[in-house]
Backbone atoms as SQL, in Angstrom:
CREATE TABLE atoms (id INTEGER PRIMARY KEY, chain TEXT, resi INTEGER, resn TEXT, atom TEXT, x REAL, y REAL, z REAL);
INSERT INTO atoms VALUES
  (1, 'A', 1, 'MET', 'N', 12.956, 28.677, 15.438),
  (2, 'A', 1, 'MET', 'CA', 13.159, 29.996, 16.011),
  (3, 'A', 1, 'MET', 'C', 11.830, 30.722, 16.206),
  (4, 'A', 2, 'ALA', 'N', 10.889, 30.435, 15.339),
  (5, 'A', 2, 'ALA', 'CA', 9.604, 31.120, 15.426),
  (6, 'A', 2, 'ALA', 'C', 8.827, 30.717, 16.680),
  (7, 'A', 3, 'LYS', 'N', 9.087, 29.522, 17.223),
  (8, 'A', 3, 'LYS', 'CA', 8.377, 29.056, 18.411),
  (9, 'A', 3, 'LYS', 'C', 8.969, 29.588, 19.710),
  (10, 'A', 4, 'ASN', 'N', 10.125, 30.225, 19.639),
  (11, 'A', 4, 'ASN', 'CA', 10.775, 30.777, 20.812),
  (12, 'A', 4, 'ASN', 'C', 10.018, 32.010, 21.285),
  (13, 'A', 5, 'LEU', 'N', 10.080, 32.268, 22.592),
  (14, 'A', 5, 'LEU', 'CA', 9.401, 33.435, 23.161),
  (15, 'A', 5, 'LEU', 'C', 10.050, 34.762, 22.762),
  (16, 'A', 6, 'LEU', 'N', 11.340, 34.722, 22.451),
  (17, 'A', 6, 'LEU', 'CA', 12.040, 35.952, 22.058),
  (18, 'A', 6, 'LEU', 'C', 11.794, 36.243, 20.586),
  (19, 'A', 7, 'PRO', 'N', 11.652, 37.511, 20.236),
  (20, 'A', 7, 'PRO', 'CA', 11.509, 37.863, 18.808),
  (21, 'A', 7, 'PRO', 'C', 12.754, 37.438, 18.025),
  (22, 'A', 8, 'ILE', 'N', 12.558, 37.123, 16.767),
  (23, 'A', 8, 'ILE', 'CA', 13.647, 36.625, 15.927),
  (24, 'A', 8, 'ILE', 'C', 14.813, 37.616, 15.836),
  (25, 'A', 9, 'PRO', 'N', 14.586, 38.925, 15.674),
  (26, 'A', 9, 'PRO', 'CA', 15.742, 39.844, 15.645),
  (27, 'A', 9, 'PRO', 'C', 16.561, 39.809, 16.944),
  (28, 'A', 10, 'VAL', 'N', 15.900, 39.629, 18.070),
  (29, 'A', 10, 'VAL', 'CA', 16.624, 39.529, 19.352),
  (30, 'A', 10, 'VAL', 'C', 17.450, 38.242, 19.375),
  (31, 'A', 11, 'GLN', 'N', 16.900, 37.170, 18.843),
  (32, 'A', 11, 'GLN', 'CA', 17.631, 35.911, 18.784),
  (33, 'A', 11, 'GLN', 'C', 18.882, 36.045, 17.915),
  (34, 'A', 12, 'PHE', 'N', 18.748, 36.704, 16.777),
  (35, 'A', 12, 'PHE', 'CA', 19.914, 36.906, 15.917),
  (36, 'A', 12, 'PHE', 'C', 20.953, 37.814, 16.581),
  (37, 'A', 13, 'ALA', 'N', 20.501, 38.850, 17.282),
  (38, 'A', 13, 'ALA', 'CA', 21.423, 39.741, 17.984),
  (39, 'A', 13, 'ALA', 'C', 22.184, 38.968, 19.059),
  (40, 'A', 14, 'MET', 'N', 21.489, 38.101, 19.783),
  (41, 'A', 14, 'MET', 'CA', 22.148, 37.298, 20.802),
  (42, 'A', 14, 'MET', 'C', 23.114, 36.290, 20.170),
  (43, 'A', 15, 'LEU', 'N', 22.742, 35.744, 19.036),
  (44, 'A', 15, 'LEU', 'CA', 23.597, 34.792, 18.332),
  (45, 'A', 15, 'LEU', 'C', 24.916, 35.441, 17.930),
  (46, 'A', 16, 'TYR', 'N', 24.833, 36.585, 17.249),
  (47, 'A', 16, 'TYR', 'CA', 26.045, 37.254, 16.788),
  (48, 'A', 16, 'TYR', 'C', 26.825, 37.892, 17.937),
  (49, 'A', 17, 'GLY', 'N', 26.120, 38.436, 18.913),
  (50, 'A', 17, 'GLY', 'CA', 26.798, 38.981, 20.097),
  (51, 'A', 17, 'GLY', 'C', 27.515, 37.889, 20.870),
  (52, 'A', 18, 'GLY', 'N', 26.853, 36.751, 21.016),
  (53, 'A', 18, 'GLY', 'CA', 27.469, 35.626, 21.716),
  (54, 'A', 18, 'GLY', 'C', 28.669, 35.074, 20.973),
  (55, 'A', 19, 'LEU', 'N', 28.586, 35.032, 19.664),
  (56, 'A', 19, 'LEU', 'CA', 29.719, 34.580, 18.858),
  (57, 'A', 19, 'LEU', 'C', 30.910, 35.508, 19.054),
  (58, 'A', 20, 'PHE', 'N', 30.662, 36.819, 19.031),
  (59, 'A', 20, 'PHE', 'CA', 31.725, 37.796, 19.243),
  (60, 'A', 20, 'PHE', 'C', 32.352, 37.641, 20.629),
  (61, 'A', 21, 'ILE', 'N', 31.513, 37.506, 21.654),
  (62, 'A', 21, 'ILE', 'CA', 32.014, 37.355, 23.027),
  (63, 'A', 21, 'ILE', 'C', 32.831, 36.076, 23.161),
  (64, 'A', 22, 'THR', 'N', 32.371, 34.993, 22.541),
  (65, 'A', 22, 'THR', 'CA', 33.091, 33.727, 22.620),
  (66, 'A', 22, 'THR', 'C', 34.444, 33.814, 21.922),
  (67, 'A', 23, 'ILE', 'N', 34.507, 34.490, 20.788),
  (68, 'A', 23, 'ILE', 'CA', 35.790, 34.661, 20.085),
  (69, 'A', 23, 'ILE', 'C', 36.752, 35.499, 20.912),
  (70, 'A', 24, 'VAL', 'N', 36.254, 36.578, 21.495),
  (71, 'A', 24, 'VAL', 'CA', 37.101, 37.427, 22.349),
  (72, 'A', 24, 'VAL', 'C', 37.616, 36.616, 23.536),
  (73, 'A', 25, 'ALA', 'N', 36.737, 35.839, 24.159),
  (74, 'A', 25, 'ALA', 'CA', 37.142, 35.013, 25.305),
  (75, 'A', 25, 'ALA', 'C', 38.175, 33.975, 24.881),
  (76, 'A', 26, 'GLY', 'N', 37.991, 33.368, 23.719),
  (77, 'A', 26, 'GLY', 'CA', 38.938, 32.372, 23.234),
  (78, 'A', 26, 'GLY', 'C', 40.313, 32.959, 22.973),
  (79, 'A', 27, 'ILE', 'N', 40.355, 34.117, 22.347),
  (80, 'A', 27, 'ILE', 'CA', 41.640, 34.777, 22.088),
  (81, 'A', 27, 'ILE', 'C', 42.314, 35.153, 23.403),
  (82, 'A', 28, 'ALA', 'N', 41.519, 35.657, 24.346),
  (83, 'A', 28, 'ALA', 'CA', 42.080, 36.016, 25.652),
  (84, 'A', 28, 'ALA', 'C', 42.627, 34.784, 26.368),
  (85, 'A', 29, 'MET', 'N', 41.923, 33.669, 26.283),
  (86, 'A', 29, 'MET', 'CA', 42.413, 32.446, 26.927),
  (87, 'A', 29, 'MET', 'C', 43.699, 31.955, 26.278),
  (88, 'A', 30, 'LEU', 'N', 43.787, 32.037, 24.957),
  (89, 'A', 30, 'LEU', 'CA', 45.015, 31.625, 24.277),
  (90, 'A', 30, 'LEU', 'C', 46.213, 32.486, 24.682),
  (91, 'A', 31, 'LYS', 'N', 45.944, 33.721, 25.038),
  (92, 'A', 31, 'LYS', 'CA', 47.014, 34.616, 25.485),
  (93, 'A', 31, 'LYS', 'C', 47.264, 34.511, 26.985),
  (94, 'A', 32, 'GLY', 'N', 46.534, 33.609, 27.665),
  (95, 'A', 32, 'GLY', 'CA', 46.754, 33.394, 29.091),
  (96, 'A', 32, 'GLY', 'C', 46.084, 34.416, 29.991),
  (97, 'A', 33, 'MET', 'N', 45.125, 35.144, 29.475),
  (98, 'A', 33, 'MET', 'CA', 44.437, 36.160, 30.275),
  (99, 'A', 33, 'MET', 'C', 43.310, 35.503, 31.071),
  (100, 'A', 34, 'ASN', 'N', 43.393, 35.633, 32.381),
  (101, 'A', 34, 'ASN', 'CA', 42.463, 34.964, 33.277),
  (102, 'A', 34, 'ASN', 'C', 41.016, 35.390, 33.054),
  (103, 'A', 35, 'TRP', 'N', 40.807, 36.645, 32.704),
  (104, 'A', 35, 'TRP', 'CA', 39.441, 37.131, 32.538),
  (105, 'A', 35, 'TRP', 'C', 38.747, 36.455, 31.362),
  (106, 'A', 36, 'GLY', 'N', 39.507, 35.901, 30.420),
  (107, 'A', 36, 'GLY', 'CA', 38.923, 35.241, 29.257),
  (108, 'A', 36, 'GLY', 'C', 38.117, 34.011, 29.633),
  (109, 'A', 37, 'ARG', 'N', 38.641, 33.213, 30.559),
  (110, 'A', 37, 'ARG', 'CA', 37.880, 32.017, 30.947),
  (111, 'A', 37, 'ARG', 'C', 36.645, 32.385, 31.748),
  (112, 'A', 38, 'PHE', 'N', 36.741, 33.432, 32.563),
  (113, 'A', 38, 'PHE', 'CA', 35.560, 33.860, 33.312),
  (114, 'A', 38, 'PHE', 'C', 34.512, 34.456, 32.375),
  (115, 'A', 39, 'LEU', 'N', 34.948, 35.198, 31.368),
  (116, 'A', 39, 'LEU', 'CA', 34.012, 35.734, 30.380),
  (117, 'A', 39, 'LEU', 'C', 33.285, 34.600, 29.674),
  (118, 'A', 40, 'TYR', 'N', 34.034, 33.566, 29.267),
  (119, 'A', 40, 'TYR', 'CA', 33.428, 32.416, 28.599),
  (120, 'A', 40, 'TYR', 'C', 32.394, 31.735, 29.492),
  (121, 'A', 41, 'VAL', 'N', 32.753, 31.487, 30.745),
  (122, 'A', 41, 'VAL', 'CA', 31.853, 30.782, 31.662),
  (123, 'A', 41, 'VAL', 'C', 30.611, 31.627, 31.952),
  (124, 'A', 42, 'ILE', 'N', 30.801, 32.896, 32.238),
  (125, 'A', 42, 'ILE', 'CA', 29.655, 33.755, 32.574),
  (126, 'A', 42, 'ILE', 'C', 28.723, 33.895, 31.377),
  (127, 'A', 43, 'TRP', 'N', 29.274, 34.136, 30.196),
  (128, 'A', 43, 'TRP', 'CA', 28.418, 34.279, 29.019),
  (129, 'A', 43, 'TRP', 'C', 27.680, 32.977, 28.722),
  (130, 'A', 44, 'SER', 'N', 28.338, 31.853, 28.884),
  (131, 'A', 44, 'SER', 'CA', 27.688, 30.568, 28.635),
  (132, 'A', 44, 'SER', 'C', 26.560, 30.317, 29.615),
  (133, 'A', 45, 'VAL', 'N', 26.782, 30.627, 30.875),
  (134, 'A', 45, 'VAL', 'CA', 25.725, 30.446, 31.876),
  (135, 'A', 45, 'VAL', 'C', 24.538, 31.349, 31.558),
  (136, 'A', 46, 'VAL', 'N', 24.812, 32.594, 31.204),
  (137, 'A', 46, 'VAL', 'CA', 23.725, 33.511, 30.835),
  (138, 'A', 46, 'VAL', 'C', 22.966, 32.968, 29.628),
  (139, 'A', 47, 'GLY', 'N', 23.685, 32.489, 28.633),
  (140, 'A', 47, 'GLY', 'CA', 23.045, 31.931, 27.446),
  (141, 'A', 47, 'GLY', 'C', 22.184, 30.717, 27.762),
  (142, 'A', 48, 'PHE', 'N', 22.691, 29.830, 28.619),
  (143, 'A', 48, 'PHE', 'CA', 21.901, 28.654, 28.995),
  (144, 'A', 48, 'PHE', 'C', 20.671, 29.043, 29.803),
  (145, 'A', 49, 'LEU', 'N', 20.806, 30.012, 30.691),
  (146, 'A', 49, 'LEU', 'CA', 19.644, 30.453, 31.467),
  (147, 'A', 49, 'LEU', 'C', 18.564, 31.045, 30.561),
  (148, 'A', 50, 'ILE', 'N', 18.970, 31.874, 29.630),
  (149, 'A', 50, 'ILE', 'CA', 18.009, 32.446, 28.683),
  (150, 'A', 50, 'ILE', 'C', 17.402, 31.346, 27.829),
  (151, 'A', 51, 'GLY', 'N', 18.236, 30.419, 27.385),
  (152, 'A', 51, 'GLY', 'CA', 17.747, 29.322, 26.567),
  (153, 'A', 51, 'GLY', 'C', 16.751, 28.435, 27.295),
  (154, 'A', 52, 'PHE', 'N', 17.062, 28.092, 28.536),
  (155, 'A', 52, 'PHE', 'CA', 16.156, 27.230, 29.288),
  (156, 'A', 52, 'PHE', 'C', 14.841, 27.911, 29.623),
  (157, 'A', 53, 'THR', 'N', 14.860, 29.235, 29.764),
  (158, 'A', 53, 'THR', 'CA', 13.614, 29.927, 30.091),
  (159, 'A', 53, 'THR', 'C', 12.770, 30.245, 28.868),
  (160, 'A', 54, 'THR', 'N', 13.392, 30.320, 27.698),
  (161, 'A', 54, 'THR', 'CA', 12.630, 30.728, 26.515),
  (162, 'A', 54, 'THR', 'C', 12.464, 29.649, 25.454),
  (163, 'A', 55, 'SER', 'N', 13.305, 28.645, 25.459),
  (164, 'A', 55, 'SER', 'CA', 13.277, 27.656, 24.381),
  (165, 'A', 55, 'SER', 'C', 12.149, 26.641, 24.559),
  (166, 'A', 56, 'PRO', 'N', 11.454, 26.326, 23.478),
  (167, 'A', 56, 'PRO', 'CA', 10.427, 25.289, 23.565),
  (168, 'A', 56, 'PRO', 'C', 11.039, 23.882, 23.519),
  (169, 'A', 57, 'MET', 'N', 12.323, 23.772, 23.142),
  (170, 'A', 57, 'MET', 'CA', 12.984, 22.466, 23.036),
  (171, 'A', 57, 'MET', 'C', 14.133, 22.395, 24.041),
  (172, 'A', 58, 'LYS', 'N', 13.808, 22.300, 25.309),
  (173, 'A', 58, 'LYS', 'CA', 14.817, 22.311, 26.363),
  (174, 'A', 58, 'LYS', 'C', 15.734, 21.090, 26.306),
  (175, 'A', 59, 'ALA', 'N', 15.214, 19.953, 25.900),
  (176, 'A', 59, 'ALA', 'CA', 16.020, 18.732, 25.845),
  (177, 'A', 59, 'ALA', 'C', 17.152, 18.853, 24.826),
  (178, 'A', 60, 'ALA', 'N', 16.980, 19.670, 23.808),
  (179, 'A', 60, 'ALA', 'CA', 18.020, 19.843, 22.791),
  (180, 'A', 60, 'ALA', 'C', 19.228, 20.595, 23.338),
  (181, 'A', 61, 'MET', 'N', 19.077, 21.230, 24.487),
  (182, 'A', 61, 'MET', 'CA', 20.174, 21.988, 25.076),
  (183, 'A', 61, 'MET', 'C', 21.080, 21.127, 25.955),
  (184, 'A', 62, 'ILE', 'N', 20.656, 19.931, 26.272),
  (185, 'A', 62, 'ILE', 'CA', 21.413, 19.080, 27.191),
  (186, 'A', 62, 'ILE', 'C', 22.813, 18.742, 26.661),
  (187, 'A', 63, 'PRO', 'N', 22.981, 18.337, 25.389),
  (188, 'A', 63, 'PRO', 'CA', 24.349, 18.060, 24.917),
  (189, 'A', 63, 'PRO', 'C', 25.284, 19.267, 25.049),
  (190, 'A', 64, 'GLY', 'N', 24.802, 20.450, 24.737),
  (191, 'A', 64, 'GLY', 'CA', 25.618, 21.653, 24.886),
  (192, 'A', 64, 'GLY', 'C', 25.986, 21.920, 26.332),
  (193, 'A', 65, 'LEU', 'N', 25.058, 21.628, 27.226),
  (194, 'A', 65, 'LEU', 'CA', 25.314, 21.807, 28.656),
  (195, 'A', 65, 'LEU', 'C', 26.382, 20.825, 29.139),
  (196, 'A', 66, 'VAL', 'N', 26.366, 19.602, 28.626),
  (197, 'A', 66, 'VAL', 'CA', 27.378, 18.605, 28.988),
  (198, 'A', 66, 'VAL', 'C', 28.757, 19.047, 28.489),
  (199, 'A', 67, 'VAL', 'N', 28.833, 19.498, 27.243),
  (200, 'A', 67, 'VAL', 'CA', 30.105, 19.967, 26.686),
  (201, 'A', 67, 'VAL', 'C', 30.615, 21.171, 27.479),
  (202, 'A', 68, 'PHE', 'N', 29.719, 22.087, 27.825),
  (203, 'A', 68, 'PHE', 'CA', 30.097, 23.245, 28.634),
  (204, 'A', 68, 'PHE', 'C', 30.661, 22.800, 29.983),
  (205, 'A', 69, 'GLY', 'N', 30.042, 21.811, 30.602),
  (206, 'A', 69, 'GLY', 'CA', 30.537, 21.293, 31.877),
  (207, 'A', 69, 'GLY', 'C', 31.933, 20.708, 31.756),
  (208, 'A', 70, 'ILE', 'N', 32.189, 19.986, 30.677),
  (209, 'A', 70, 'ILE', 'CA', 33.512, 19.407, 30.451),
  (210, 'A', 70, 'ILE', 'C', 34.549, 20.514, 30.238),
  (211, 'A', 71, 'PHE', 'N', 34.221, 21.502, 29.405),
  (212, 'A', 71, 'PHE', 'CA', 35.141, 22.623, 29.181),
  (213, 'A', 71, 'PHE', 'C', 35.451, 23.352, 30.487),
  (214, 'A', 72, 'THR', 'N', 34.410, 23.607, 31.266),
  (215, 'A', 72, 'THR', 'CA', 34.584, 24.328, 32.523),
  (216, 'A', 72, 'THR', 'C', 35.458, 23.530, 33.481),
  (217, 'A', 73, 'PHE', 'N', 35.254, 22.219, 33.517),
  (218, 'A', 73, 'PHE', 'CA', 36.078, 21.356, 34.371),
  (219, 'A', 73, 'PHE', 'C', 37.555, 21.531, 34.029),
  (220, 'A', 74, 'PHE', 'N', 37.890, 21.480, 32.751),
  (221, 'A', 74, 'PHE', 'CA', 39.289, 21.600, 32.352),
  (222, 'A', 74, 'PHE', 'C', 39.824, 23.024, 32.477),
  (223, 'A', 75, 'LEU', 'N', 38.963, 24.024, 32.353),
  (224, 'A', 75, 'LEU', 'CA', 39.420, 25.406, 32.487),
  (225, 'A', 75, 'LEU', 'C', 39.828, 25.765, 33.911),
  (226, 'A', 76, 'PHE', 'N', 39.370, 24.999, 34.888),
  (227, 'A', 76, 'PHE', 'CA', 39.663, 25.333, 36.284),
  (228, 'A', 76, 'PHE', 'C', 40.460, 24.236, 36.989),
  (229, 'A', 77, 'ARG', 'N', 41.153, 23.401, 36.233),
  (230, 'A', 77, 'ARG', 'CA', 42.053, 22.400, 36.806),
  (231, 'A', 77, 'ARG', 'C', 43.318, 23.114, 37.300),
  (232, 'A', 78, 'PRO', 'N', 44.093, 22.466, 38.186),
  (233, 'A', 78, 'PRO', 'CA', 45.304, 23.120, 38.704),
  (234, 'A', 78, 'PRO', 'C', 46.286, 23.577, 37.621),
  (235, 'A', 79, 'LYS', 'N', 46.492, 22.766, 36.564),
  (236, 'A', 79, 'LYS', 'CA', 47.407, 23.176, 35.489),
  (237, 'A', 79, 'LYS', 'C', 46.875, 24.409, 34.760),
  (238, 'A', 80, 'ALA', 'N', 45.564, 24.468, 34.559),
  (239, 'A', 80, 'ALA', 'CA', 44.974, 25.637, 33.909),
  (240, 'A', 80, 'ALA', 'C', 45.101, 26.859, 34.803),
  (241, 'A', 81, 'ASN', 'N', 44.891, 26.683, 36.103),
  (242, 'A', 81, 'ASN', 'CA', 45.057, 27.798, 37.036),
  (243, 'A', 81, 'ASN', 'C', 46.484, 28.329, 36.989),
  (244, 'A', 82, 'GLU', 'N', 47.450, 27.416, 36.863),
  (245, 'A', 82, 'GLU', 'CA', 48.850, 27.821, 36.765),
  (246, 'A', 82, 'GLU', 'C', 49.087, 28.605, 35.469),
  (247, 'A', 83, 'TYR', 'N', 48.521, 28.109, 34.377),
  (248, 'A', 83, 'TYR', 'CA', 48.668, 28.789, 33.081),
  (249, 'A', 83, 'TYR', 'C', 48.079, 30.197, 33.134),
  (250, 'A', 84, 'PHE', 'N', 46.882, 30.321, 33.708),
  (251, 'A', 84, 'PHE', 'CA', 46.225, 31.625, 33.731),
  (252, 'A', 84, 'PHE', 'C', 46.800, 32.551, 34.799),
  (253, 'A', 85, 'SER', 'N', 47.581, 32.016, 35.729),
  (254, 'A', 85, 'SER', 'CA', 48.218, 32.888, 36.719),
  (255, 'A', 85, 'SER', 'C', 49.469, 33.552, 36.156),
  (256, 'A', 86, 'GLY', 'N', 49.933, 33.075, 34.992),
  (257, 'A', 86, 'GLY', 'CA', 51.115, 33.652, 34.369),
  (258, 'A', 86, 'GLY', 'C', 52.363, 32.829, 34.619),
  (259, 'A', 87, 'LYS', 'N', 52.310, 31.910, 35.576),
  (260, 'A', 87, 'LYS', 'CA', 53.485, 31.078, 35.887),
  (261, 'A', 87, 'LYS', 'C', 53.737, 30.062, 34.771),
  (262, 'A', 88, 'GLY', 'N', 52.661, 29.554, 34.196),
  (263, 'A', 88, 'GLY', 'CA', 52.796, 28.557, 33.135),
  (264, 'A', 88, 'GLY', 'C', 53.364, 29.149, 31.860),
  (265, 'A', 89, 'ILE', 'N', 53.055, 30.397, 31.577),
  (266, 'A', 89, 'ILE', 'CA', 53.534, 31.044, 30.355),
  (267, 'A', 89, 'ILE', 'C', 55.046, 31.268, 30.438),
  (268, 'A', 90, 'ALA', 'N', 55.531, 31.721, 31.581),
  (269, 'A', 90, 'ALA', 'CA', 56.961, 31.993, 31.721),
  (270, 'A', 90, 'ALA', 'C', 57.762, 30.706, 31.607),
  (271, 'A', 91, 'SER', 'N', 57.306, 29.633, 32.238),
  (272, 'A', 91, 'SER', 'CA', 58.059, 28.381, 32.190),
  (273, 'A', 91, 'SER', 'C', 57.998, 27.769, 30.794),
  (274, 'A', 92, 'ASP', 'N', 56.870, 27.944, 30.079),
  (275, 'A', 92, 'ASP', 'CA', 56.774, 27.449, 28.716),
  (276, 'A', 92, 'ASP', 'C', 57.704, 28.224, 27.791),
  (277, 'A', 93, 'ALA', 'N', 57.816, 29.524, 27.989),
  (278, 'A', 93, 'ALA', 'CA', 58.654, 30.353, 27.131),
  (279, 'A', 93, 'ALA', 'C', 60.129, 30.018, 27.340),
  (280, 'A', 94, 'GLN', 'N', 60.515, 29.662, 28.566),
  (281, 'A', 94, 'GLN', 'CA', 61.906, 29.338, 28.838),
  (282, 'A', 94, 'GLN', 'C', 62.296, 27.998, 28.224),
  (283, 'A', 95, 'SER', 'N', 61.340, 27.091, 28.077),
  (284, 'A', 95, 'SER', 'CA', 61.671, 25.771, 27.545),
  (285, 'A', 95, 'SER', 'C', 61.805, 25.784, 26.031),
  (286, 'A', 96, 'ILE', 'N', 61.423, 26.883, 25.377),
  (287, 'A', 96, 'ILE', 'CA', 61.501, 26.943, 23.903),
  (288, 'A', 96, 'ILE', 'C', 62.862, 27.304, 23.446);
């Protein structure tokens, strides 16, 4: 952390702020709220951009970028689009 261009307190603020945003996005996605997946994607892209511009170890970010790509792929598949449009929730509730 000391080799990063950002001061350590800023790094910790981003860490805890990002954790909070990710939890909020996750809860929103579990409830079928469309804005939750967009919040997750936008925050992740912002985090990766900041990381790639400030981190001295850019290669260490590649696995996280791959996982993010896989998550994003599944978040925007047709079944996921149906779930987040509200149609998937109603049909799931009727089958219970």
